[in-house]
C-alpha positions in Angstrom: -20.4 76.4 -75.0 -20.4 77.7 -71.4 -19.7 80.9 -69.6 -18.2 81.1 -66.2 -18.0 84.3 -64.2 -16.3 85.1 -60.9 -16.9 88.6 -59.6 -15.7 90.1 -56.4 -14.7 93.3 -54.6 -11.7 93.9 -56.9 -12.5 92.6 -60.3 -14.8 90.5 -62.5 -13.5 87.6 -64.6 -15.6 86.1 -67.4 -14.6 83.1 -69.5 -16.3 81.7 -72.6 -15.3 78.0 -73.0 -16.1 75.0 -75.2 -17.7 71.7 -74.2 -14.4 70.5 -72.8 -14.0 73.8 -70.8 -11.1 75.0 -72.8 -11.2 78.8 -72.8 -12.1 80.5 -76.0 -12.4 84.1 -74.8 -11.6 85.9 -71.5 -12.6 89.3 -70.2 -11.6 91.1 -67.0 -13.6 94.1 -65.8 -14.1 96.1 -62.6 -15.6 94.7 -59.4 -19.1 93.3 -59.2 -19.9 92.5 -55.5 -23.4 93.8 -55.5 -23.3 95.5 -52.1 -19.7 96.5 -52.0 -19.7 98.6 -55.1 -23.4 99.1 -55.4 -25.8 97.1 -57.5 -25.8 99.3 -60.6 -22.1 99.6 -60.8 -21.7 95.8 -60.3 -24.2 95.2 -63.1 -22.4 97.6 -65.4 -19.1 95.7 -64.9 -20.9 92.3 -65.3 -22.6 93.5 -68.5 -19.3 94.7 -69.9 -17.6 91.4 -69.2 -20.3 89.4 -70.7 -20.7 91.6 -73.8 -16.9 91.4 -74.5 -16.9 87.6 -74.2 -20.0 87.2 -76.4 -18.9 89.6 -79.1 -18.7 87.9 -82.5 -20.2 84.6 -81.1 -23.2 83.1 -83.0 -23.2 79.7 -81.2 -25.8 79.2 -78.5 -24.6 79.3 -74.9 -25.8 76.2 -73.1 -25.3 77.3 -69.5 -23.9 80.3 -67.5 -22.8 80.2 -63.9 -22.2 83.6 -62.2 -20.5 83.7 -58.8 -20.7 87.1 -57.3 -19.7 88.6 -54.0 -22.6 89.6 -51.7 -25.1 87.2 -53.3 -26.6 85.3 -50.4 -30.1 84.2 -51.2 -32.5 83.5 -54.0 -33.8 87.1 -53.9 -30.3 88.4 -54.6 -29.8 85.8 -57.4 -33.1 86.6 -59.0 -32.4 90.3 -59.0 -29.1 89.8 -60.7 -30.6 87.4 -63.2 -33.3 89.9 -64.2 -30.6 92.5 -64.7 -28.4 90.2 -66.8 -31.2 89.0 -69.1 -32.4 92.6 -69.6 -28.9 94.0 -70.3 -27.6 91.0 -72.3 -30.6 89.9 -74.5 -28.5 87.2 -76.1 -28.7 85.3 -72.8 -32.5 85.7 -72.3 -33.2 82.1 -73.1 -30.1 80.6 -71.5 -29.9 78.7 -68.3 -28.3 81.1 -65.8 -27.4 80.2 -62.2 -26.2 82.9 -59.8 -24.6 82.1 -56.5 -22.1 83.5 -54.0 -18.6 83.6 -55.5 -17.1 81.4 -52.8 -18.8 78.5 -54.7 -16.8 79.4 -57.8 -13.6 79.6 -55.7 -14.4 76.2 -54.2 -15.1 74.5 -57.6 -12.1 76.0 -59.2 -9.6 75.3 -56.4 -10.8 71.7 -55.9 -11.8 70.9 -59.4 -15.4 70.4 -58.4 -14.6 67.8 -55.8 -15.6 67.8 -52.1 -13.5 69.6 -49.6 -13.0 73.0 -48.0 -12.0 76.3 -49.6 -10.9 79.4 -47.7 -11.2 82.6 -49.7 -9.0 85.3 -48.3 -8.8 88.3 -50.6 -10.4 91.7 -50.1 -13.1 89.9 -48.2 -13.0 86.5 -46.6 -15.2 83.4 -46.5 -15.0 79.6 -46.1 -17.1 76.9 -47.8 -17.2 73.2 -47.3 -18.9 70.6 -49.5 -19.0 67.2 -47.9 -20.1 65.7 -51.3 -23.6 64.6 -50.5 -25.6 67.8 -50.7 -24.1 68.8 -47.4 -22.5 72.2 -47.5 -21.9 75.1 -45.2 -20.5 78.6 -45.7 -19.0 81.0 -43.1 -18.2 84.7 -43.5 -18.4 86.9 -46.5 -21.5 88.5 -45.3 -20.7 92.2 -45.7 -18.0 94.7 -45.1 -20.0 96.0 -42.2 -19.0 92.8 -40.3 -15.4 93.8 -40.9 -14.7 90.8 -43.2 -12.5 89.1 -40.6 -9.4 87.5 -42.1 -9.6 89.5 -45.4 -7.6 92.4 -46.6 -10.2 94.9 -45.5 -10.0 93.5 -42.0 -6.2 93.9 -42.0 -6.5 97.4 -43.3 -9.2 98.3 -40.7 -7.0 97.0 -37.9 -4.1 99.0 -39.4 -6.2 102.2 -39.1 -6.7 101.4 -35.4 -3.0 101.0 -34.9 -2.4 104.4 -36.6 -4.9 106.1 -34.3 -3.6 104.5 -31.2 0.0 105.3 -31.9 -0.8 108.9 -32.8 -2.1 109.5 -29.3 0.4 107.1 -27.6 -2.1 104.4 -26.6 0.3 102.2 -28.5 4.1 102.7 -28.8 5.3 103.9 -32.2 6.9 101.4 -34.6 8.2 101.3 -38.1 4.8 99.9 -39.2 2.8 102.6 -37.4 5.1 105.3 -38.9 4.7 103.9 -42.4 0.9 103.8 -42.0 0.7 107.4 -40.8 3.0 108.5 -43.7 0.9 106.6 -46.2 -2.3 108.1 -44.9 -0.7 111.6 -44.7 -1.7 111.9 -41.0 0.5 114.3 -39.0 -1.9 115.5 -36.3 -5.0 114.5 -34.4 -7.0 116.8 -36.7 -5.7 114.9 -39.7 -6.8 111.7 -38.1 -10.2 113.0 -37.3 -10.7 114.1 -40.9 -9.5 110.8 -42.2 -11.7 108.7 -40.1 -14.7 110.7 -41.3 -14.6 109.0 -44.7 -11.7 106.6 -45.2 -13.2 103.5 -43.5 -16.0 103.6 -46.1 -13.5 103.5 -49.0 -13.2 99.8 -49.0 -10.6 99.3 -51.7 -8.3 101.8 -50.2 -8.7 100.3 -46.7 -8.0 96.8 -48.1 -4.9 98.2 -49.9 -3.4 98.8 -46.4 -3.1 95.0 -46.0 0.1 95.1 -48.1 1.7 97.3 -45.4 0.5 95.0 -42.7 1.9 91.8 -44.3 5.1 93.6 -45.3 5.9 94.7 -41.8 4.7 91.4 -40.3 7.3 89.7 -42.5 9.8 92.0 -40.8 8.6 91.1 -37.3 6.9 94.4 -36.4 4.9 93.6 -33.3 1.9 95.7 -34.2 1.6 94.1 -37.7 2.2 90.6 -36.3 -0.6 91.1 -33.8 -3.0 92.0 -36.6 -1.9 88.9 -38.6 -2.4 86.7 -35.5 -6.0 88.0 -35.0 -6.9 87.7 -38.7 -5.6 84.2 -39.1 -7.4 83.1 -35.9 -10.6 84.3 -37.6 -9.9 82.3 -40.7 -9.2 79.2 -38.6 -12.5 79.7 -36.8 -14.2 79.6 -40.2 -12.4 76.4 -41.1 -13.4 74.8 -37.8 -17.0 75.8 -38.3 -17.5 74.6 -41.8 -15.9 71.3 -41.0 -18.0 70.9 -37.8 -21.2 71.8 -39.6 -20.7 69.4 -42.5 -19.0 66.6 -40.6 -16.5 66.3 -43.4 -13.6 64.1 -42.4 -9.9 64.4 -43.4 -10.9 67.0 -46.0 -8.8 68.5 -48.9 -8.4 72.2 -48.2 -7.3 75.0 -50.6 -6.7 78.7 -50.0 -7.7 81.2 -52.6 -7.5 85.0 -52.9 -4.5 87.3 -53.2 -4.0 87.8 -49.4 -4.2 84.1 -48.6 -2.0 83.0 -51.4 0.8 85.5 -51.1 4.0 84.0 -49.8 4.0 86.0 -46.5 4.0 85.5 -42.8 0.2 85.7 -43.0 0.0 82.5 -45.0 2.6 80.7 -43.0 0.8 81.4 -39.7 -2.5 80.4 -41.2 -1.1 77.1 -42.5 0.6 76.5 -39.1 -2.7 77.0 -37.3 -4.6 74.6 -39.7 -2.0 71.9 -39.2 -2.1 72.4 -35.4 -5.9 72.0 -35.5 -6.0 68.9 -37.6 -2.9 67.4 -39.2 -5.0 65.1 -41.3 -6.3 68.0 -43.4 -4.8 67.7 -46.9 -3.7 71.2 -47.9 -3.5 71.7 -51.6 -2.7 74.5 -54.0 -5.7 75.7 -56.0 -6.2 73.7 -59.3 -7.9 76.5 -61.2 -9.0 80.1 -60.7 -12.6 80.9 -59.5 -13.9 81.8 -63.0 -12.9 78.3 -64.2 -14.7 77.0 -61.2 -17.8 78.8 -62.5 -17.3 76.9 -65.8 -17.3 73.6 -63.9 -20.5 74.6 -62.2 -22.1 75.8 -65.5 -21.4 72.4 -67.2 -22.6 70.5 -64.1 -25.9 72.5 -64.2 -26.3 71.7 -67.9 -25.6 67.9 -67.3 -28.2 67.9 -64.5 -30.9 69.4 -66.7 
């Protein structure tokens, strides 16, 4: 049996599957991006997800693949692995591979085949696999970068609009009014108090993306401008991973709640991809990221 996990800034999904990757058990817990929510909290949620999937199982697990947000190098991976084997002793002798969750998204969306995936959820990243051990990843580093093209980015830009309309650097609009109402900002002092802490509350900032996309759908100029900038950033990621890997006429899939919602945001991003290279084969994701982790877990076992 195999275990596949995809953990990000909003939730952690764990699947226990048989040799054919048919799911036997599934668990969903809180976020597990190790820097976004903090290492200890991430490990608490990861432990809870694993424990729930393993409960009542007495068959050995052949391989585990864990894709987590904010895992970028071997040091990150080893730190997570030590925590997992300590907290979940049943896996102490199991082969465990820990990588960034964009690899899980890629494997799930494209069924483990070469191509490009763009993950646009709370955070954003792009990953290309040319198929001959030639890969490249862009974005997804840290919220401190602003996570261009993700929901946190849209929310952060929305905060800027709220501030600028409050002191008339930007003209008021329905979107700006809705933001100020949502944030309960009625004065400059309210804004000052909000900006002292709110940008650090990443989930709440990311939640503002729903207002951005809603008003962009309605044509509000401030919201449309935010979407234009964010989709430009995602396109830059696509161009970069294609250039760095040399992949030609790739299959491309978009994952994540923001990127997959049927909104003006997705339409503009798809338009920009097609304008960049009309030979790119844009496809709907085949599987969720946690299933992608299962594919990678089985591949690791086959390679041993």
